[in-house]
C-alpha positions in Angstrom: 106.4 94.7 115.3 105.9 96.9 112.3 108.0 100.0 112.5 106.8 103.1 110.6 108.6 106.3 109.9 106.4 109.2 109.0 108.1 112.2 107.4 106.3 115.3 108.4 104.6 113.5 111.5 103.7 116.7 113.4 101.6 118.0 110.5 98.1 118.2 109.4 97.9 114.9 107.6 101.1 113.3 109.3 100.0 113.8 112.7 96.5 111.7 111.8 98.6 109.0 110.2 100.7 108.9 113.4 97.8 108.5 115.5 96.0 106.0 113.5 99.3 103.8 113.1 99.7 103.6 117.0 95.9 102.6 117.1 97.0 99.7 114.8 100.1 98.4 116.9 102.9 100.2 114.8 105.9 101.4 116.6 106.2 105.0 115.1 108.8 107.5 114.6 108.4 110.9 113.1 110.9 113.3 111.5 110.2 116.9 110.4 112.4 120.2 110.3 111.4 121.1 114.1 111.4 117.8 115.7 108.7 119.1 117.9 105.7 116.8 118.9 102.3 117.5 117.3 100.1 120.0 119.0 96.6 121.0 118.4 96.0 124.4 117.1 95.3 125.6 120.7 98.7 124.1 121.3 97.7 121.2 123.5 99.6 117.7 123.1 97.2 114.9 123.0 98.1 111.5 125.2 99.3 109.6 122.0 102.1 112.0 121.3 103.9 110.6 124.1 104.2 107.1 122.1 105.8 108.7 119.0 109.5 108.8 118.7 109.9 112.4 117.6 113.1 113.5 115.5 114.4 116.4 114.1 115.8 116.1 110.3 115.8 117.6 107.1 113.9 115.3 104.4 116.4 116.7 101.8 119.6 115.6 103.8 119.7 111.9 104.1 122.5 112.0 106.7 120.1 113.6 109.3 117.8 110.4 109.0 119.2 107.6 107.5 120.4 105.9 110.6 116.6 105.8 111.5 115.7 103.6 108.5 117.3 100.2 109.0 114.6 98.9 111.2 111.7 100.6 109.5 109.1 98.3 107.7 107.4 101.2 105.9 108.0 104.8 105.2 105.2 107.4 105.0 105.9 110.5 103.2 103.3 113.7 104.2 105.2 116.7 103.4 103.7 118.8 100.8 102.3 122.4 100.3 99.4 123.6 98.3 100.6 127.1 98.1 104.3 128.2 97.9 103.4 130.8 100.6 103.3 128.7 103.8 101.4 131.3 105.7 98.4 129.5 104.3 98.7 126.7 106.9 98.7 128.7 109.8 95.5 130.7 108.8 93.9 127.2 108.0 94.8 126.0 111.3 93.7 129.0 113.2 90.3 129.4 110.8 91.8 133.2 110.0 89.8 133.6 106.3 91.1 137.2 106.3 94.5 136.1 106.5 94.1 132.9 104.0 92.3 135.3 101.5 94.9 137.8 101.8 97.8 135.0 101.1 95.8 133.8 98.1 95.0 137.1 96.6 99.0 137.9 96.9 99.4 135.0 94.6 97.4 136.7 91.9 98.5 140.3 92.5 102.3 139.7 92.8 104.0 141.9 90.5 106.4 139.4 88.9 109.5 141.1 90.1 111.8 138.3 91.3 112.8 140.3 94.5 109.0 140.1 95.4 108.5 136.3 94.6 108.6 134.0 97.5 111.6 131.9 98.1 111.8 128.8 96.1 113.0 127.1 99.2 109.8 125.4 100.8 108.2 125.6 97.3 106.5 123.1 95.2 109.4 121.4 93.5 111.4 121.1 97.0 108.5 119.9 99.3 106.2 118.2 96.8 108.9 116.3 94.6 112.5 116.5 95.8 112.2 115.9 99.5 110.0 112.7 98.7 112.6 111.6 96.0 115.6 112.0 98.6 113.6 109.9 101.1 112.6 107.1 98.8 116.0 107.1 97.3 117.6 106.7 100.7 115.1 104.2 101.7 115.8 102.0 99.0 119.4 102.3 99.6 119.3 101.0 103.3 119.6 97.3 104.0 116.9 96.1 106.6 118.3 95.1 109.8 116.5 92.0 109.7 115.1 89.9 106.9 111.5 90.7 106.1 108.8 88.5 104.9 107.1 91.0 102.8 108.2 94.2 100.7 108.9 97.5 102.6 106.3 100.1 101.5 107.1 103.3 100.7 103.8 105.5 101.0 103.5 108.8 99.2 100.7 111.3 100.0 99.8 112.8 96.5 96.7 114.6 95.4 93.9 114.4 93.1 93.8 117.2 90.4 91.0 119.4 91.8 92.6 123.1 92.5 93.3 124.3 89.5 93.2 127.3 88.3 92.6 128.5 91.8 96.1 127.1 92.7 99.1 126.8 90.3 99.3 123.9 87.9 102.7 123.4 89.3 101.3 122.0 92.4 99.8 119.0 90.9 102.6 118.6 88.2 105.5 118.1 91.1 103.3 115.6 92.7 102.9 113.7 89.6 106.7 114.0 89.0 107.5 112.8 92.5 105.2 109.6 91.9 106.8 108.8 88.5 110.3 109.2 90.4 109.6 106.9 93.2 108.0 104.7 91.0 111.3 104.4 88.6 113.2 104.0 92.0 111.3 101.1 93.1 111.0 99.4 89.6 113.0 96.1 89.7 113.2 96.1 93.4 111.4 93.0 94.7 111.9 94.1 98.5 110.1 97.4 98.1 106.4 98.5 96.9 105.2 102.2 96.1 101.6 103.4 97.0 100.7 106.9 95.9 97.6 108.2 97.9 95.5 110.9 96.1 93.4 112.3 98.3 90.6 115.1 96.8 90.1 118.1 99.6 91.2 116.8 103.0 88.9 118.3 105.7 88.5 118.4 109.5 85.9 120.1 111.1 87.9 121.3 114.1 91.3 121.5 113.2 90.6 122.9 109.7 87.3 124.7 109.8 87.5 126.7 106.8 87.5 123.4 104.9 84.3 122.2 106.3 81.8 124.4 104.0 83.6 123.9 101.0 84.0 120.2 101.6 80.0 120.2 102.3 79.2 121.6 99.0 81.9 119.3 97.3 80.3 116.5 98.9 76.8 117.5 97.8 78.1 117.8 94.2 79.6 114.6 94.2 76.6 113.0 95.5 74.2 114.7 92.9 76.7 113.5 90.0 76.4 109.9 91.1 73.0 110.0 91.1 72.5 111.2 87.6 72.0 108.8 84.6 75.0 108.5 82.6 72.8 109.5 79.5 71.9 112.7 81.0 74.5 115.9 80.7 75.8 117.0 84.1 78.1 120.4 84.8 81.1 118.2 85.1 80.4 116.4 81.9 79.8 120.1 80.1 83.0 121.3 81.7 85.1 118.3 80.1 83.5 118.8 76.8 84.5 122.2 77.0 88.0 121.2 77.9 88.3 119.1 74.9 87.0 122.0 72.5 89.0 124.8 73.6 92.5 125.0 72.3 95.1 124.9 75.2 98.6 125.7 75.6 101.4 122.9 75.7 101.4 121.3 79.0 103.3 118.4 80.9 101.5 115.1 79.9 101.2 114.5 83.6 98.2 116.5 83.9 95.0 117.2 81.9 95.6 120.1 79.7 92.7 122.3 80.6 91.9 123.6 84.0 88.4 122.8 83.2 88.9 119.1 83.7 90.4 120.1 87.3 87.2 121.9 88.0 85.3 118.8 86.8 87.0 116.5 89.0 86.5 118.6 92.1 82.6 118.3 91.2 82.6 114.7 91.1 85.1 113.4 93.6 84.2 113.5 97.0 86.3 115.6 100.0 87.7 113.0 102.3 88.3 113.3 106.2 91.5 113.3 107.2 91.3 110.4 109.6 90.1 108.3 106.5 93.2 109.4 104.6 95.3 108.3 107.5 93.6 105.1 107.8 94.2 104.0 104.4 97.7 105.3 104.4 98.1 102.6 107.5 96.5 100.0 105.8 98.7 100.6 102.6 101.7 100.6 105.0 101.0 97.1 106.5 103.5 94.5 105.5 100.3 92.2 105.2 98.9 94.1 102.4 101.1 93.5 99.7 97.9 94.0 97.3 97.9 97.6 98.0 100.3 99.3 95.2 100.2 102.0 93.0 97.7 104.8 92.7 95.0 104.8 95.4 92.3 107.2 94.7 89.3 108.3 97.1 87.1 105.5 95.9 89.9 103.0 96.6 90.8 104.7 100.0 86.9 104.1 101.0 87.2 100.8 100.0 90.3 99.9 101.9 88.8 101.2 105.1 85.4 99.6 104.6 83.5 103.0 104.1 80.4 102.6 101.9 78.1 105.7 100.8 74.7 105.1 101.6 72.8 103.6 98.9 75.8 103.1 96.4 78.0 100.1 96.4 81.5 99.6 97.5 84.0 101.0 94.9 81.5 102.9 92.9 82.8 105.4 90.3 80.9 108.8 89.7 80.4 110.5 86.4 83.2 108.4 84.5 85.9 109.1 86.7 88.4 106.3 87.0 91.5 105.3 89.2 94.3 106.6 87.0 97.7 104.6 86.8 101.1 106.3 86.5 102.0 107.5 83.2 98.4 107.2 81.9 96.2 110.3 82.3 
């Protein structure tokens, strides 16, 4: 039996992964800071939660979960934050638009006084990068309880660069740093493989109702861009041209220097349902899928789960957007 450890299994993406993994016959263990089972925004515990082994642990403290790794065939890391003010997650779950707007507005109006800055604990570097690196490091150093016929997978839920300038560039930079750090650890380790899932906007009409209108608009934009002949100009193409023409301040090589490139990505990369992300994650974690490794973008996720857009061949790209490889952006 394949045994999966989900880091952050009671969260939005993590719970979808747990549910999908159980349906595929995985034995599932979740670790989180609370150790509590997943509940819906209304406080209900679905029947499937009784089949998950819910454990309390701190991803940055290996001693709290190392004992759980010996028999695991794969680890999925779903921890992460889009804003360093975690209140946005509760606002999204409740569909509370005023609260979400307040949290977002405070990001831009904060005075810069260090005493008024949110704590770095639970921020981008800790949740998006450091926690994943600690878990991967611990996983790779743990000897499997029994010999395995295929490499153990470490699946990291990363992200596409689509949220700038509305979200700090540090969000995507910390994700890319995590990817490179994991890849460095796994390099030369034949018993392990790294998979970096890069979703765009993840939506769910019931559990994240505020994401639905935005997802509908972005999906329409991606569809229209896909239908425009390459010889004709598009809004995203214009943005990329402007991005290349306007001088930009120095930035890490991990991301495109201009936020206009990020906006162009948002216009051309379709949003993805959380259940589709979860299905792709489970396929990537499957010991029989040694062929799945490296960066997995939205188009590749769709290919893995067998989802094909009507009138468009599987694996088609839109507006010149291509799958990126680690270290080449």
